[in-house]
Wavefront OBJ file of the C-alpha trace (Angstrom):
o trace
v 43.853 21.146 -7.705
v 40.509 22.489 -8.838
v 37.101 21.653 -10.193
v 36.193 22.368 -13.826
v 32.877 23.702 -15.074
v 31.682 24.147 -18.649
v 28.590 26.253 -19.242
v 26.848 26.473 -22.601
v 29.969 25.659 -24.646
v 29.453 25.909 -28.397
v 32.163 25.755 -31.032
v 31.915 26.342 -34.767
v 34.503 26.302 -37.514
v 32.994 28.601 -40.093
v 29.489 27.350 -40.781
v 30.202 23.919 -39.281
v 29.120 23.546 -35.642
v 31.153 20.864 -33.885
v 30.242 21.401 -30.196
v 26.600 21.871 -29.218
v 25.717 23.617 -25.946
v 27.814 21.493 -23.556
v 27.267 21.806 -19.792
v 29.619 19.710 -17.664
v 31.006 19.652 -14.104
v 34.248 17.890 -13.175
v 34.778 17.635 -9.417
v 38.073 18.412 -7.732
v 40.246 15.290 -7.946
v 37.925 13.469 -10.363
v 39.192 11.492 -13.363
v 36.807 12.120 -16.274
v 37.247 10.505 -19.674
v 35.766 11.888 -22.899
v 35.118 8.991 -25.245
v 33.509 8.701 -28.646
v 34.221 7.990 -32.311
v 36.552 10.085 -34.440
v 35.062 13.492 -35.209
v 32.708 13.558 -32.216
v 34.322 16.723 -30.788
v 36.124 15.275 -27.759
v 39.562 16.751 -28.590
v 38.007 20.091 -29.520
v 36.253 20.178 -26.161
v 39.513 19.378 -24.347
v 41.359 22.087 -26.283
v 38.611 24.515 -25.320
v 39.249 23.746 -21.651
v 42.982 24.295 -22.161
v 42.532 27.562 -24.032
v 44.010 26.274 -27.296
v 40.557 26.731 -28.834
v 38.253 29.644 -28.113
v 34.570 28.733 -27.707
v 32.112 30.391 -30.052
v 29.942 30.906 -26.970
v 29.850 29.743 -23.372
v 32.146 29.883 -20.361
v 34.977 27.801 -18.882
v 35.513 27.860 -15.099
v 38.574 26.409 -13.337
v 38.626 26.512 -9.560
v 35.552 28.743 -9.557
v 37.283 31.322 -11.759
v 36.014 32.277 -15.221
v 39.046 31.596 -17.447
v 37.248 31.819 -20.797
v 39.319 34.814 -21.894
v 42.601 33.618 -20.353
v 45.574 32.442 -22.401
v 46.507 28.758 -21.983
v 49.519 29.660 -19.831
v 47.283 31.536 -17.391
v 44.758 28.754 -16.741
v 46.866 26.580 -14.462
v 46.421 23.428 -16.555
v 48.986 21.091 -18.091
v 48.331 19.144 -21.266
v 49.824 15.839 -22.421
v 49.503 15.204 -26.144
v 49.561 12.149 -28.388
v 52.952 13.349 -29.659
v 55.652 13.340 -26.995
v 57.161 16.596 -28.377
v 60.482 16.125 -26.562
v 63.556 18.143 -27.455
v 66.003 15.584 -28.927
v 69.138 17.483 -27.858
v 68.063 17.728 -24.199
v 68.286 15.111 -21.477
v 65.224 13.752 -19.700
v 65.835 16.118 -16.787
v 66.250 19.113 -19.110
v 63.085 18.233 -21.013
v 61.061 17.910 -17.819
v 62.311 21.182 -16.368
v 62.283 23.242 -19.561
v 58.928 24.949 -18.950
v 59.900 25.959 -15.424
v 63.257 27.349 -16.577
v 61.553 29.400 -19.285
v 59.199 30.738 -16.612
v 62.128 31.956 -14.559
v 61.873 29.448 -11.721
v 64.951 29.218 -9.477
v 67.399 26.447 -10.365
v 66.938 24.716 -7.008
v 63.165 24.645 -7.419
v 63.455 23.211 -10.917
v 65.824 20.480 -9.728
v 63.571 19.561 -6.797
v 60.392 19.351 -8.879
v 62.124 17.303 -11.577
v 63.453 14.923 -8.923
v 59.979 14.577 -7.362
v 58.340 13.873 -10.730
v 61.082 11.392 -11.680
v 60.496 9.503 -8.436
v 56.734 9.299 -9.039
v 57.226 8.107 -12.627
v 60.238 5.844 -11.901
v 62.497 7.845 -14.203
v 65.305 8.450 -11.702
v 67.785 6.224 -13.552
v 66.989 7.858 -16.906
v 67.439 11.562 -16.117
v 70.718 11.856 -18.045
v 69.498 10.057 -21.179
v 68.410 11.681 -24.428
v 64.968 10.872 -25.938
v 66.519 8.663 -28.648
v 67.750 6.354 -25.868
v 64.237 5.802 -24.493
v 61.388 3.471 -25.378
v 58.006 4.829 -26.416
v 56.560 4.265 -22.958
v 59.506 6.005 -21.297
v 59.150 8.989 -23.625
v 55.476 9.307 -22.741
v 56.353 9.198 -19.050
v 58.796 12.063 -19.626
v 56.007 14.026 -21.322
v 53.765 13.373 -18.304
v 56.616 14.375 -15.992
v 56.937 17.673 -17.837
v 53.287 18.297 -16.905
v 53.712 17.188 -13.281
v 56.581 19.596 -12.542
v 54.292 22.513 -13.310
v 52.017 21.479 -10.417
v 48.907 22.421 -12.404
v 45.371 22.752 -11.119
v 44.252 20.131 -13.654
v 45.820 17.655 -16.076
v 44.482 17.302 -19.624
v 45.361 14.230 -21.703
v 44.705 14.140 -25.462
v 44.932 10.482 -26.595
v 48.375 10.091 -24.994
v 48.685 6.342 -25.623
v 47.731 6.212 -29.298
v 51.343 5.924 -30.507
v 52.181 2.965 -28.264
v 51.912 -0.720 -29.072
v 49.274 -2.855 -27.357
v 51.477 -4.122 -24.512
v 52.784 -0.644 -23.689
v 49.257 0.790 -23.726
v 48.223 -1.677 -21.042
v 51.283 -0.790 -18.945
v 50.761 2.960 -19.350
v 47.054 2.698 -18.445
v 48.077 1.167 -15.134
v 50.743 3.839 -14.592
v 48.317 6.691 -15.290
v 45.741 5.164 -12.938
v 48.409 4.894 -10.230
v 49.498 8.469 -10.926
v 45.960 9.718 -10.340
v 45.790 7.855 -7.044
v 49.127 9.321 -5.911
v 48.443 12.911 -6.924
v 44.691 13.070 -6.302
v 44.635 15.438 -9.241
v 41.756 16.599 -11.410
v 42.238 14.862 -14.764
v 40.351 15.033 -18.055
v 41.356 12.387 -20.581
v 40.370 12.021 -24.231
v 40.382 8.685 -26.037
v 38.526 6.771 -28.737
v 39.444 3.516 -26.962
v 36.601 2.483 -24.684
v 38.871 -0.009 -22.877
v 41.027 2.926 -21.736
v 37.884 4.731 -20.661
v 36.591 1.769 -18.649
v 39.992 1.238 -17.029
v 40.808 4.808 -16.013
v 37.640 6.792 -15.469
v 35.759 7.728 -12.348
v 33.193 9.022 -14.832
v 32.866 8.556 -18.587
v 31.332 11.203 -20.845
v 30.206 9.654 -24.135
v 30.140 12.148 -27.002
v 28.565 11.886 -30.437
v 28.458 14.648 -33.039
v 29.403 17.299 -30.495
v 26.743 16.355 -27.939
v 26.829 14.411 -24.687
v 24.939 11.162 -25.187
v 25.330 9.918 -21.623
v 27.667 10.266 -18.655
v 28.208 8.136 -15.588
v 30.522 5.606 -13.976
v 31.962 2.915 -16.272
v 29.752 0.202 -14.763
v 26.658 2.408 -14.921
v 27.147 3.013 -18.641
v 27.950 -0.640 -19.239
v 24.927 -2.007 -17.406
v 22.378 0.752 -18.091
v 22.998 2.518 -21.408
v 20.360 5.085 -22.350
v 20.474 4.370 -26.070
v 21.767 1.976 -28.670
v 24.787 4.164 -29.480
v 26.144 4.072 -25.932
v 25.292 0.376 -25.601
v 27.245 -0.434 -28.753
v 30.196 1.817 -28.019
v 30.877 0.727 -24.435
v 32.020 -2.878 -24.217
v 34.419 -5.077 -26.175
v 33.363 -7.076 -28.095
v 30.409 -4.803 -28.682
v 26.861 -5.615 -27.645
v 24.774 -7.737 -30.023
v 21.631 -6.113 -31.422
v 19.020 -8.597 -32.581
v 15.856 -7.475 -34.324
v 12.645 -8.677 -32.758
v 8.941 -7.982 -32.385
v 6.941 -7.508 -29.187
v 4.465 -10.368 -28.902
v 3.049 -9.673 -25.428
v 3.463 -7.303 -22.470
v 3.166 -8.260 -18.807
v 3.895 -5.268 -16.583
v 7.503 -4.285 -17.259
v 8.289 -7.513 -19.087
v 8.168 -7.710 -22.877
v 7.813 -11.041 -24.647
v 9.880 -10.684 -27.825
v 10.276 -13.009 -30.788
v 13.617 -12.740 -32.576
v 13.225 -12.405 -36.324
v 16.351 -14.246 -37.507
v 17.101 -16.716 -34.705
v 15.344 -19.897 -33.714
v 14.186 -20.255 -30.132
v 11.327 -19.405 -27.791
v 10.179 -15.845 -27.179
v 12.600 -13.874 -25.061
v 11.537 -12.119 -21.840
v 13.012 -8.585 -21.829
v 12.525 -6.114 -18.985
v 11.800 -2.494 -19.857
v 12.653 0.519 -17.694
v 9.444 2.455 -18.335
v 6.185 2.055 -20.193
v 7.447 2.283 -23.779
v 6.656 -0.223 -26.494
v 3.443 -1.761 -27.778
v 2.457 -5.181 -29.055
v 3.590 -5.568 -32.652
v 6.411 -2.998 -32.409
v 9.735 -3.892 -34.025
v 12.562 -3.366 -31.564
v 16.258 -4.193 -31.111
v 17.217 -6.543 -28.300
v 20.700 -5.904 -26.903
v 22.648 -8.845 -25.466
v 26.306 -8.683 -24.494
v 28.486 -11.616 -25.667
v 29.250 -12.704 -22.081
v 25.560 -12.994 -21.211
v 25.112 -16.171 -23.230
v 25.216 -19.357 -21.146
v 24.788 -23.094 -21.365
v 21.192 -23.655 -22.542
v 20.179 -25.839 -19.605
v 21.032 -23.118 -17.066
v 19.392 -20.257 -18.923
v 16.095 -18.408 -18.772
v 15.806 -18.276 -22.578
v 17.737 -19.565 -25.568
v 18.476 -19.118 -29.246
v 20.012 -21.146 -32.047
v 22.426 -19.805 -34.680
v 25.009 -21.172 -37.120
v 28.664 -20.834 -36.138
v 30.889 -19.231 -38.770
v 34.197 -18.378 -37.081
v 35.525 -19.509 -33.695
v 38.305 -17.627 -31.902
v 40.002 -19.872 -29.343
v 41.898 -17.527 -27.015
v 42.666 -19.932 -24.205
v 40.750 -18.693 -21.182
v 37.861 -17.494 -23.334
v 36.461 -18.188 -26.807
v 34.366 -16.105 -29.174
v 31.932 -17.688 -31.589
v 30.801 -15.482 -34.481
v 27.502 -16.855 -35.735
v 24.657 -15.944 -38.116
v 20.898 -16.328 -38.013
v 18.708 -18.277 -40.381
v 18.451 -15.284 -42.733
v 22.188 -15.567 -43.435
v 22.759 -11.916 -42.535
v 21.962 -11.275 -38.884
v 25.110 -11.718 -36.801
v 25.720 -12.556 -33.163
v 28.927 -12.796 -31.107
v 28.902 -15.387 -28.321
v 31.500 -15.514 -25.553
v 32.247 -18.891 -23.980
v 34.550 -19.811 -21.126
v 37.612 -21.849 -21.941
v 37.688 -23.836 -25.176
v 34.566 -23.705 -27.331
v 33.111 -26.936 -28.659
v 31.400 -25.128 -31.527
v 32.232 -26.113 -35.106
v 32.214 -23.993 -38.242
v 28.966 -24.371 -40.151
v 27.235 -26.262 -37.337
v 24.307 -25.055 -35.203
v 25.118 -23.605 -31.811
v 22.503 -23.573 -29.043
v 23.005 -21.043 -26.247
v 21.020 -19.682 -23.359
v 20.597 -16.075 -22.265
v 21.018 -14.943 -18.668
v 17.829 -13.780 -17.007
v 17.499 -9.995 -17.004
v 20.537 -9.506 -19.262
v 18.668 -8.518 -22.437
v 17.922 -4.816 -23.050
v 15.260 -3.381 -25.345
v 15.701 -0.403 -27.689
v 12.967 1.178 -29.791
v 13.147 1.980 -33.503
v 14.794 5.349 -32.735
v 17.515 3.608 -30.712
v 16.290 4.754 -27.287
v 16.147 2.386 -24.329
v 12.660 1.113 -23.550
l 1 2 3 4 5 6 7 8 9 10 11 12 13 14 15 16 17 18 19 20 21 22 23 24 25 26 27 28 29 30 31 32 33 34 35 36 37 38 39 40 41 42 43 44 45 46 47 48 49 50 51 52 53 54 55 56 57 58 59 60 61 62 63 64 65 66 67 68 69 70 71 72 73 74 75 76 77 78 79 80 81 82 83 84 85 86 87 88 89 90 91 92 93 94 95 96 97 98 99 100 101 102 103 104 105 106 107 108 109 110 111 112 113 114 115 116 117 118 119 120 121 122 123 124 125 126 127 128 129 130 131 132 133 134 135 136 137 138 139 140 141 142 143 144 145 146 147 148 149 150 151 152 153 154 155 156 157 158 159 160 161 162 163 164 165 166 167 168 169 170 171 172 173 174 175 176 177 178 179 180 181 182 183 184 185 186 187 188 189 190 191 192 193 194 195 196 197 198 199 200 201 202 203 204 205 206 207 208 209 210 211 212 213 214 215 216 217 218 219 220 221 222 223 224 225 226 227 228 229 230 231 232 233 234 235 236 237 238 239 240 241 242 243 244 245 246 247 248 249 250 251 252 253 254 255 256 257 258 259 260 261 262 263 264 265 266 267 268 269 270 271 272 273 274 275 276 277 278 279 280 281 282 283 284 285 286 287 288 289 290 291 292 293 294 295 296 297 298 299 300 301 302 303 304 305 306 307 308 309 310 311 312 313 314 315 316 317 318 319 320 321 322 323 324 325 326 327 328 329 330 331 332 333 334 335 336 337 338 339 340 341 342 343 344 345 346 347 348 349 350 351 352 353 354 355 356 357 358 359 360 361 362
């Protein structure tokens, strides 16, 4: 296995620049996930690592070696795509060993590596089947097995679960996480699904418009986002952003009145010295940080519109007194809220985050 380093990576297609001066280190054995909305450049960056795209400028290092000018086959990486790309006329074993056979590997070596990969992926009983006899999840495991048999220095995954249904995606997330633990391999994974990112990553790299917005562990990004984009992208349901005005400042605590919701001023801690009395800001509150009013440090009142009763948890979608400002409230168990009726909720102490007019964390 090997570490990956990107230095000053830029990529343009004609006059359109899609990657902007990316510097990134991926440690040996680390699982890093690129996440962001469609068009943010995450797949282009992954393809640049693999050699399928040539950077307009910058360098790619794998295992301390500058591979920027190397062909994909010379970089020692294996890529798993969204499409399984299996040969329909070949068996599972033949599909998994095809790359090694084309490379001239001895028959015994091919058979041994295929058997080892099949054991890791629990495909031993399926080696003689054709792809048409497999489920979607089994086909994706074969595609991963085809990468494993190459014993690459790093694995690259380009949205490999996008073609699977919801239940299979959950199963495959667990299998990929287990695979990383077994192999201890360096893995870079691209997805637009932040749940996949939170589940799999040692470190998440959030991209927007070809730039790194923030990187860190899943919990670090969840609890301490640097800006409103990261705060809204990480977490499901997404964070609520409520417009407010700073009424008073006491050290690192802002007293904020919410424009569209009834309730007392909200105490919001800031990380630095930003913000001034009278400034309009956005207060970020995650749906699970609302509580029973009596047990809370602060509270607000809204009007319930839609209630999702999901058994162990409920989501109340409510609006403020202006009829436009929206808030999502998570409640344990069965919600007692009623459509069109007021709902009074508290807010956990220290849970609210403040963002300035430019979207940066205060």
